[in-house]
N, C-alpha and C positions, 0 to 999 in steps of 0.2 A: 527759549522758549519764545513762541511770535505770540503777541496779542492784537487786538483791534479794540479800541476804545474812542466811542465818541467824545466829541469836544464842541465846546459853542464858543464860538469868535465872536464877537462882538466889536462894531466897528465906533470908532470913536470920533469929536469931530475934526480932527485932523488925516483923519483916514490913517491912522493904524489902528492897527486888532488889540486887544484883550482877550484872553483864551481862557476856560476854565474847563477843567474834566471835572464833573459831577461824582462819577465812582471812584475819585482818586480824590479824598479828603486832601487840603491846602496845598490842589495840585494846581497851580495856576502861572500865568506865562505871559509875554506878550511879542508884538512884532511891530515894527514901524511899514513894514508890506506882508500882503499875504503869502508869500514866500518863505518871507524868514517868522511871521506867528505859525508857519508850518511846522518849520521847522523848529523852532522854539519850541513848541507843543513833543515832538517826536524824543525831543530832548529833554522836558521836563518829565514825560511818562517815563520814559526809560530811568530817568534816575528815580524817580518813586518805584516803582517795581522791582529795577535792581536791590535797590534798600530791604526792601519788604521781603524779597528772595533770600539775600543774605541774613535775615532773620530769621525766615523759618518762620514768618506770617501769610494769612493769608492770602492768598490776591484777588482782591473784587473782581465779582463777575462785571462784565459790561451790559451797562442800562441798554436798554431797547429806543430807538432813536424818538420814536412817536412818544416816549413817556417823557420824555424833556420837553420843561415848557424853555420857549424859545419866543426872544422881544421882536420889536420890526425893525431892530436894526444889528441885527444877530443872524447865525444861520448855521448848524452844527454841523459838522465833517467828519468823517471818520480816521483815525490816523494808526498807520498800522507800526509796531514796536516789535524790534527781534534784541530782547536783551541777551544773550548771546554776541549777536554782532555788534550793542554797544558795550559788552566789555571788551571785546576783541579792539574796538577801537578806543577806548577811554581806560582804561586798566595796565598801564604798562608798567606799573611798579615791578623792580627786581623783588623775587623771594629766594634765600638763601636756601640750597638744599643737600642732604649731606646724600653722597651716594657712595657705590663699592663696585670696583670692576679691579679683574686681573691686574696683578704686576706690571706683566710683560708688556700689556696693552697700556697701560698708562707711561709704561716709560715711549712707548714708539710713538706715543701719539704727542707726549712732551718732545720728541723732536723732531717731530716732525711741523712741529710751532701751532697743532693744533688748538683753535678755543675752545674748551671745553663749551662753557655756555652756551656760545653760537651752535654746537655742534648737538648739544642737546634739543634746543631750540627747534632747530631744524628738524632733528629725532622726531620729535612728540606730535609737531607740527603735520607730518608725514602720517604717524601711525592714528595721529585723528582726522585724517583727512582734511586740516584746514587748508593747504598750499593750494 
């Protein structure tokens, strides 16, 4: 899923940035530079959305930039998020799956020294167009 949310960046006295995402309750982060703050905002929003998706919660609709209050030392920036990509990059824990294959195929694969887990992962990625 792809989303775009507005985030409020506030510059502090040390030229660091705090970031708030008004549409996502409790979604805050910071960065020592603008680049880092944007990366941290993307990460924080992604985590918030992935958690909501996992819990089948309603994803809040992004607000309009013109409706977001912004102080003199702040600005609003849009942050794009791709939760599918975020999951792919960050959720690599192994999940055990039980499957069935014909005995003759199992025997040949074992003799050839094929790693079943790697082969299945490659096949699934190929089938899903993820390679």
